C-alpha positions, -999 to +999 in steps of 0.1 A: -834+173-162-807+161-186-770+164-179-751+186-198-715+176-203-686+200-194-669+205-228-634+192-225-607+215-219-625+248-208-614+251-174-579+240-186-579+268-210-590+291-180-558+276-158-536+280-188-546+319-194-545+327-154-508+309-153-497+331-185-513+362-166-493+353-133-459+350-152-466+383-174-473+404-144-443+391-125-461+372-096-445+337-104-424+339-073-454+342-050-455+314-022-487+295-016-493+311+019-489+349-001-518+336-026-541+322+003-537+353+023-546+374-010-578+350-017-591+354+020-587+392+012-605+390-016-634+366-002-638+394+023-641+419-005-668+400-023-689+394+009-685+435+014-698+440-019-727+415-016-736+430+020-740+464+002-762+449-026-783+428-006-797+453+017-774+444+051-764+469+074-734+486+063-715+515+074-724+546+058-689+561+057-672+528+036-685+529+002-684+496-018-655+502-039-660+473-065-693+455-082-698+419-069-686+407-104-655+423-101-649+407-067-662+369-079-636+372-106-609+381-084-616+354-064-619+329-092-585+341-101-568+335-073-584+300-064-567+293-099-535+309-087-533+287-054-541+256-076-513+265-102-484+270-070-499+237-057-498+218-091-534+207-092-550+201-121-584+221-114-603+206-142-596+170-135-605+179-097-636+198-108-649+169-130-642+142-101-659+165-078-689+168-101-691+131-105-692+127-066-717+156-062-741+143-089-745+108-066-759+128-039-793+140-031-805+174-012-832+184+007-838+215+025-836+214+064-867+222+079-848+240+106-846+275+099-826+302+118 
């Protein structure tokens, strides 16, 4: 399979967009710990939404409020918000990590639980 290169600047544009929205909405004074707490909350909401659509047992009294896609978007926004607060260039780190992962080989373990 031929590798498809990530167009330069795509992630950076998203990072800049999210940074602008953080400023517009008045959240630039949030600390990294606050953003991590919000990220953990959103990951929990994503898990709950996936539970509802995947057929797992769920509390019948507690309806899933949000769609899975909406929760994925919330998680992405908050991952970027944490990175922005930490001064991390997400695009640079993403590309560097992808290059590392591309050198690995994977095989499903024969052990299944």
